[in-house]
Steps between C-alpha positions, in 0.01 A plus 500: 500500500569276197728198509752671274511809722542283814782311324672825401483618861632171637174420676419177315550182702442137397504587130484175305689446177169481312392839638842648429483385137143632470623833633784505246248427224282788621786749468629349174820343631409131463653481151845551654476206742693275261798736533493483880430133569799273431468196278423186695781252445467126549607355833874410485434172684237403243740580215769284662258208538385534139859499372580184694197320357609553141632187337871492447674314223714210595862593454748251370856527617789481259571144411857395473593292198702219606 
């Protein structure tokens, strides 16, 4: 029994991601993976740290004339 047939019948165990992608390529579905897999966004904690490391301009308060 082929891997694809075992997968269709729910008899495939310990299927790795690499084997799953190879199986999708074999049946012509690998081109659609970009539609299924979400975009990987940067870590919010890393973005916060990067924003805090940016230089900030010195602000001058309003000077009173007097």
